[in-house]
N, C-alpha and C positions, 0 to 999 in steps of 0.2 A: 504494500500499500505506501503512497506516494504520500509524502512533505503536505503535499496540500491538502489532499482526500483527511491527513489526520489532525490537520487545524481545523478544517472541517466540522468535522466528529467532535471535536474537543469544544467545540463551541456549541453545537449542539448540548454535548451536556451539562456542560457549564450555565449553559440556560437553563434545562430542565431545574439543574439544583438549585438553580439563584430564582427561581419561580417566586421564593417564601421572602427571596430578600429586597426584591426592587419591582415596583408596582405594574403596572402596561403601561401610565405616561411614562416612566423613568426608558421603560423598553423602545417604546415608539419615538421617545428620544434621540435612544443611540441611530434609530432606521435616520432620522431627519440628520444627522448629523455625519450620518455615512454618507447621505447622497448628496451633502451640500458638500464633502471633503469631496466626493468624484466627482461631481461638479467643476468644481476649484482649477481640477487638473486637466477635465476636458477641454474646458472652452478656451486657453493656450494651445497655437501651436505649434511652439517652440517646445523639443525636448527640457529646453533649460529653465523658460518660464514656468512649464508644468507644473518640472519637481520642485521648484521654487515655492509657489502656490500651495501643493498639496501640503505640503512639511509645513510651510507657516498656517493654513490650516489647522492643522492637527494641531500644531502647539496650543494657537489660541483656546480650542474646543475641549482640551485634555487640561489645560493649565500647566503644559512643560518649562522645561527649563529652556529645552531642545531638543530638534529631532533631524534625525539623520539618516540622508539614504547616500545606502553604498553599492554599487557593481559588480559583481561575484564575473571577471574573465580573468582566462588563463588564470584561475589555479592562485586569485590575488582579489582582496577587496579595493576598488576605485572609489575615494569615497568623492560624492560627485555631487550633494546638495545639504544645505543647512537649512534652516528654517530664521525666515528672517535676516537673511548673509547671501549679499553676492557674490561678494569677494570676498576669498578665505585662500590661505596657506597650505596645502596637503602637507608637508614635508614638516608641518613644525608639530611637536611631543602631543601639545593636544588632539591634532586632527589625526594623527599615528594611531595614536591609543582608540579614536575611535571606530575607526579601520581595521583595529586588530579583535576589538570587542566584536563588532559583525561579524569577520571573519570566525570567529571563538564558534558564535555559534550557529556558520556555515557548516562551518566543520564536524560538527556534528547533530549537522541537521535536525537541531530541538528547537522551541521557542525556551529563552535564557531571562529568568529574572533576578536582579541581584541588588538587597538581599532577597531571599527567597523565604516567600509570606505564606506558599501552600508546597504540599504533596507532592510535587515535580517527578519524574526521575532523574537523576545524580547528573550532573552539569558539571563540567571545568570551567569554571571562573574569575580565572586569574589577571585577562585583563578588566574583566569589567572592574573589578577590585581596585586596579589601579585605575581606572577611570574616573569611580568614588574619589581617591582618593584625591585625584587635581582637580575637580573639579565642585567635591564637596557633594557630591549629590544622593541624597537618601533610598533614590529606588530609579536604577535602568533596567528597560524594559526589551529585547531584544527579538525581534521576529524576522524572519530566513520570509524571499518572499520565492515562491515560485509559479513555473510557466510552462507546461507542456512536463512534466515530469522531471523539469530539470531548475535547479537552483540559481537565479539570477542578481539575484542582490539579497538588500538586510533594510531591512528599517530599524533605529536603535529609538529607544523615550530614555530622556533624563527630566526625571523630577526635581524640581528647586530642593533645600534642605526642608527637611521636617514634614516632607509630603509622601504620601505614598500611592501607588494604584489605587483603586477601589476595584473590586468584580466586573462591575457596568464598564469602565474602560478601557481592562485589559479583554473584554469582550469587545468591545470598538475596535482596538487597534488588531485584535484577531480576525475581525470582519473583513475592517479596510486593509487586511494586510492579503486575504484570500481575493479579493477582488480586482488589487491596485496589482497584482505580479502583472497581470496579462496586459494592462493597459499602459505599464512603464514598461514594458518589452515592445509592444508595439512603437511605442513613441520614438524610443531608442533606436529600430531599425530605418523607421524614416529620417531620423537622423541623419545616417551614415550616407553616405557618397555611393554611388554607381560601382566604384572599383569593391566596393566593403563591401557592399550586397552582394553582387557578384562570389567574391573569394567567400563568403559567410555560407550562402546556399551552398557552394560548391561544397565544400567542408564539410558540411553537415548532411548533405546528400549522398557524399561518397564513405561517410564514418557509420551513419546510422540507416542508408539506404536498403533495402532488397534486390534490387535491379540488377540482377548479373550481367545481360547483355549488355548497359551503362558503363559498369566494371569491366567485363571484357575488352570493351572498346577501349577506355581509357589505356586500361593494360596492352593493348596492341598499340597507341598510339605512343604509349612509352619505348616501346620496343623502337618503333618506326624511328624515333629521336633520336635515340641510340647509333643504329646501325645507322641516321644519315650524318651523322657526324665522323662517323669512319669514310665515307664516299665522296669521292672528289667530283666537281663539274665543271664546265669553263665558266669562267665566271669573267663578262664582258659589261665594259660600261656603254650603255647608248647618250646619243648626242641629237639635237638636232643640227641641220647641214644644208650650207648653199654651195652652189657651183660657183667660182669668177673663172674669169680670164686670169690664164699663168701673166698675161703682160697687158694692164687695160692703157692705153696711150687715149690722154683727153686734148680734142681737137676746140680752142679755145677761139673766142674777139680776140682779134688783134691789136681793137681801134674799137672805139667809140662810132655808131653807125646804127645803119637800120637794114633788117634780114630784107633780101630782095628774094631769096627764093631757099629751097630746100628737095634737095632731090632723092633723098636716099630716108628709110624710117628703121626703127631699131630690128635687126635680123633680117637686114640685108649682108649678102656679100658683095664685097669691091674686093676692088683690085690697089696693086700701088699705082696713086697720082690721080686716081677717081674723085672727079670733086661733088662734094658731097653738098655744099649749098654756098652760096654767095651775098655776100654785102654789096648794099646801092652802093654804084660810084656817083652816082648826080652830083655830088655837091664836088666829092673832087676831081669831075669833071670841070666844072664849073673857077674850082680856083685853078686847075691850070690851066684853061683858056685865060683868066686875070694874070697869069705869069707870063704868060707868053704876050699876050699885049702891052707887058710891064716892062719886057727884055725889049719888046720891037720902039717902044718909045724911046726906053734909055738908050741904045744905038743910034736912034734920030738925035737924039741931043748931044750924045758923044760925037759924032760926025761934026756937029753944026759947034761946038766950042772944041774939038780938032781943029776945023776951016779956022778961027779967029784966033788960034794960039792960047787959048786959056786953059792953063794947064792946071790950075788946081782943080776947075772944075771939069774938067777929063778925069782928073783922077779919083773926083768922086761919083760920078755917074760909072767909071771901070768897076768902084768897087762897089756899086750898087746894083751892076749888071753879074757879076760873081755871086754875089747873095740871091739874086733870084732865079738861077740859073741853082743854085742850092737847095735850094725851096724846091723849085723844081725837079729836081734827080729823089729829093725825099717822099717828096709826091709822087713820083713814078712805083716808086718802090710798094707805098700805102696801096697803088691802085694795083702791083701782082698779086697783092698778099687780099686783096679780096676772094677769090675763089677760095675753099676751104679743102683742102687737097689731102689724100689718104696717103697716109707716109707708107703703111705697107698692106700685103694682103690680110685682109681680117674680116671678121663680123661685127659688124653695129648694136651695139649692145645697149646704149642707153643716147635718145637725140631725136625727138618727135617733134618739130621744129612746125609741121604742117599749117596748123595753125594762128604758127606764129608770124605768119608772111606780112611784113611791113612795118611788126612792132622794132623799136631800140632794144641796141643790144649792147650792155659798157664792156671797157676791154677789160679782157682775164674770163669773162663770162664764160662757162664752161659751156660747147653747145652739142659735140660730140664725143661720144665714148664709144672705141671703138680695139678689137681683142684678137687675139692671132688663132684664126682656126686651130682647132686639135690641141691648144696647149691651155689644159688646165688645173685650174689646183681647186682640193675642197675645203671650205673654212666650217669648222665644228666650234658651237657655243660645248664648253664643259663646264658642268656646275661644279664651283669650285669646290664639295663633297669629296669628288673624286681625283682631282687634278693629278694629286699627288700619287695614281697608278698609274698618270700617262706617260710614257716617254717615251719619246723618238725611233724611229724603228718599228712600234707596234704596226701590226698586220689588222686589216679589220673589213667588215660588210658595210657598203654603202648602199640602201634601195630607196629607189627616189618614185615619191609621189604619181609620175607619170609615168612607170615605169615598173609597178609595182610586184612582177614574179620574174625579174629580173634580179641579180647579186652580181654585185661591181667595187673588186679588189682594188682596195686603196694601202697605203701603209702612212703614215707619220712621217712628216719629217723634218716639221717646228712646233716648239710652243711658246708662243709670247708671254710675256711676265705680266702685261696689263687687262685690269679686269675690265667688264662692265655689268651697269646691275639692270634687269630683264624681270619683272613679275615680282619686284624685293626679293630676288634672289641674285647672288654674284654669280659669274660667268666667265671662263675663262677662251679668249680667242685662239683656236690649234687648226694652224695647216697639215692637209694630207694630200698628194698626189695619186692617181693611176696610177697603177702596176701595168696594167694592158693600156689599148688605145681602142676604145670605144667610139663608135658610131650615133648619131644619134641624139647626141647630149650636147646641150648648148648653154651658155650664160645663164645666172638668175635662178635654174631649176633650182629644188630643195628636197627635203628627202629624210632619212634618218639613220645612224651609220650604230655599227656595233666592233667597239675595239675589241680583241680578243688580248683579255689582260693574263691570262695564264691559268692554272688547275687551284682549285680554294674548293674548300670544305660543303659541302651541299647547302647546312644548316648556316652558316659564315655567311653564303652570297645571300641568304633570304632571309637574316636578322641585319646585314650590313649596317643598312641604312637606323634603324629603333635603335642599336644600339652605338651609333653615331651621337646619336639627340641624349637616349639615354646619359652618355659618357656627357657630353657637356649640360646636361642640365644637374649634374652629379657633381661637377665642377663647381657651379653657378650656387647651389646653395649648400654642400657640404661643408665643412671651415675644414 
């Protein structure tokens, strides 16, 4: 027979034995007090506030100096709450003695009253005596709390000096203990975190459950984990990849002007010397014509001054002619640069200017980008968590989004020491090349790459990311 049933039977016997000691009015008063105490406990959703309200009401209605609640976990009592006190030191001598007194009752699985006023079974009361000496309490009454045939804690009642518990008060304490045990346990479980709930349910299920199939499955899972700890697998690092030209040449505007025409678009194959586009020459032609007229006029003035033997004037005019011819030569060089010419055979990878005809361009603005055909590099974005696993010379497989059924063999050639942020994560730029020449590959294509690092334990591969996260958190929070 469990302790909760024993308490209930004792309560019934005590009520029958004491029917002549107090009338029905006092019995109804006990029920009313019990109802008020339980209601105060249930009104609060928070476990700590609920326990504090319970103990404070018990201390008031029973005229106690102090009422304490201890929770029994891992074979020890944790002093959880005291009446009329919100903050207390669990490690003080008084509070440790209270916890030891409750543990004394729990270990003996019996109600303990000190000093004894009834013919109760023999109990060891060393810590109750010590508590009485410290607090000078006249009477101490400790009752274990039970839930599902398991002791989950205890209530300890202390009377002021010169006061003792009456039979009615003892019955009230026992009655409240019978009903409050399940309430305390349910509120404690509700206050636990999700992880604590999972651990507790799993532990209790495998400890007390009778489901043989679940236990067999757990055993097989354990054996599988041990087995996988010795089996090695291929460890690879995945990364987003983009194909770029091995060489990229930018064609820029040689000076300020206006775009007159554009003959290519991205993706076009061009030969060396192909005209990609032209800048407007209207302003330059007018300026060139103006310089020519200036030179003709200066020559006429020079001949007139020479005929009149005006040497100083001839020197000035001659210098003006030289200056105008220099400007004319410079202008001719600009006219020669109006045509934007491809420097080599390749493919246009950037520069769709069909909708920009007639718009102004500034000196140095990139108008086209060219790349040689069949000379590419692969840019991999490696997460900083895995960059230490990557080294030059490692091989990998690239699968492009445009060709999902084909693997392209690549080799790592360069790891840049510069990182960049993307989606709140840090990445490093790693360069790779194709080990063979492939057709139908164009700059700008994207895909996923798996870099073959080597052989590792399968368990290590599966748990690597979690273990890195756990180590980081432990380092942050542990001293």
